[in-house]
C-alpha positions, 0 to 999 in steps of 0.5 A, a space after each residue: 273577329 266576328 263579334 266586332 262587326 256588330 258595332 263596326 261603325 260607331 253611330 253617326 252624330 245627328 242634328 236633332 235633339 232626339 236623334 242626338 240622344 239616341 245616337 249618344 246612347 248607341 255610340 256610348 255603348 259601342 265605345 264601351 263594348 269596344 273597350 270590353 273587347 280590348 280589356 282582357 288582353 295583356 299589353 306592355 310596351 312591346 309584344 303580341 298584346 300590342 299587335 292584338 290590340 292593333 288588330 282590333 282597332 283595324 276592324 274599325 279603321 285601316 290602321 298600318 302596323 309599324 315594327 321597329 327592331 329592338 336595339 335601335 337607338 332613338 335619341 337617348 333611348 334604345 328600343 327594348 327587347 320584346 316581352 311576351 308572357 305565356 303564364 305566370 303564377 305563385 302556387 302554395 304547397 297544396 298546388 293552389 294558385 294564390 296569385 294567377 296571371 290568368 285571372 288578371 294580367 295586372 298580377 304580373 310586374 310588367 317586363 318581369 324576367 323569366 323565373 322558375 323557383 321554389 322559395 319561402 314567404 320571406 324570400 318571396 315577399 321582396 318580389 310582391 307589390 301591394 297598396 296598403 291604402 287600397 287593400 282590395 285592389 291589385 296595383 299596376 306596376 312595371 319595371 321596363 328598364 331594370 331586370 327584375 321580376 315580381 307579382 302584384 296582389 291586393 294587400 289583404 291577400 298579401 296579409 293572408 299568405 302563410 309560411 309555406 313552400 311557394 312555387 314561382 313560375 313566370 313563363 315569359 320571353 324577353 328577347 330581340 324582337 320589335 316595338 310595334 305601333 299603329 299609324 293611320 293617315 287621313 289625307 286632307 286638302 293640305 299636307 299640314 297635319 293634325 297629330 292625334 296620339 294615344 298610348 296602347 301599352 297598358 294592360 287591363 286598365 279601362 280609363 287609362 287608356 282603353 278609353 283613349 284608344 276607343 275615342 281616338 278610333 271613333 274620331 278617326 272613323 268620323 273623320 274618314 267620312 269628311 272632306 278634310 282641310 288638314 291631313 290627320 295622323 293618328 298614332 297608337 303607340 306604347 307610352 314614352 318609348 313609343 312616342 320617342 321612337 315615332 319622333 325619331 323616325 319622323 324627325 324630318 317631317 314633324 314640321 308639318 304638324 300644325 295642331 294635335 293632342 294626346 287622348 287619355 283617361 277619356 271615360 270616367 265621370 269627371 269633368 273634362 280637362 285640357 292641358 295646354 301645349 308647351 307653347 301655351 296659346 296655340 290654336 288647338 289650345 285656344 280651340 279646346 278652351 273655347 269648346 269647353 267654355 262654350 259647353 257651359 259644363 264644369 271643366 279645367 284648363 291646365 297649364 303645361 308641365 313636363 310631366 304626364 303623358 306623351 305630350 312631354 315628348 312632343 313638346 320637348 324643346 327640340 320639337 316644341 309641337 303644338 300638342 295638348 292633352 285631352 282627358 277627363 279626371 287627370 291621372 293620379 286624381 282618381 282613386 282607381 288610377 293604375 289599379 284593378 279598380 280601373 275596370 269596365 264598371 269605372 268607365 261610362 258610355 255617356 262620358 266616352 260619348 261626351 269626350 268624343 263629341 267635344 273632340 269633334 267640336 274642337 276639330 271643327 274649329 280648326 278645320 273651318 277657321 279662316 280669314 275674311 275681308 269685308 267687301 263693304 268696310 265703310 259703315 255697316 251695309 244695309 243687311 235688309 237689302 241682302 235678306 239678312 236682317 229681320 224687318 221688325 225693329 225694337 227687338 234685341 239682336 239674337 245670336 245670329 244677328 250679332 254673329 253677322 255684325 261681329 263677322 262684318 266688323 272684324 273681317 279685316 284680314 287680321 282676325 280669323 273667324 275663330 278670333 272673332 268667335 273668341 272675342 264675341 263669345 258666340 257659339 261656333 255654329 253661329 259664327 260659321 253660319 254667319 260667315 257662310 251667309 255673308 259670303 253668299 251675299 257677297 259681303 265678305 270674301 275669304 282671304 289669306 291672313 295678313 303677313 303679320 299673322 
């Protein structure tokens, strides 16, 4: 699509404060515009809406489309029939569409079977879903694995419906086809992988999870420009059944996954939240905790629970992968969750940019973590001889000077640079620069970790 090309490369992140502000505005707006492009598409766990969404992502990164046939057994599950909708509505006797899928794809119960019928309001009501607590919003409801049909509407609209002869039409197909997902592999120096996953099955819901799609796409675009240590695998999948299918197809290779996270609910104005992996203290768990702590901004660290997004599949006991979940306000804790109020106004460009930059920061930690050995471990070397210490005494050591001392003291092959950063509570950029300066001076040398690590 030509209109995508206007921001086909999300803005680069700059070093200077002024440039970062400009980049933040440009990148945040580009992410929000990408969400706006995806917003009208009717998506579900299968179907053409998924394919259209993957096509849009492919305007940014070279995503591979993977098709898995209906009926395939994937562990305890079966890949479902493919669902596509052409039209759906409820008309009153005057021929007016009182519920219209064309106005909002949330109006149709997800995976509704085809229907053409006339019925009274009493006959129709068991198939109508509303939320009395949020009477002006359309709720999002699905029925993937039980054959039924229905419509969703604001509760106030339901209360306004009169006794009448209603025409019901769901022009949809539910037939053998495929489950579709997108896959992108960015090769690094090692075959060890970082898995970044987001679900793409929700229809017009911006925070959950068009925001995750947008941030994951921008993150992939950013990493494509880098010389990478790890190989990065991005998967854009239908929730639950998509992750289960991906794991079943890749069971022999998932041992290569050393780090990873699920991206969701990435665009609301709430504080950042990180949910730990099942293991609880993996390097990616620690990296996200460190990045959020170092930000000095409000945040929340959640312990693992087997309920939520696709982390519960990746962290199932048979796989137990080091996969956490990155989000802002957790699902179910913002009023707009799974409703028509999760719209373009709800997600904020600045929040999207903030999630992206923190994801880049967490990846920077795992990418650049290394073990070093002090080449002069008996007492402190005289740093002034190496141009690494200021000549004027009597002043408190700054962050960089403290970074030099911490790295020298703890570089024994037993502690990684990240271990040292956590213990010192110094910024990661300082620790990287301290290690680089000491390496250039020949005072430390990169090494393999001790066998006990």
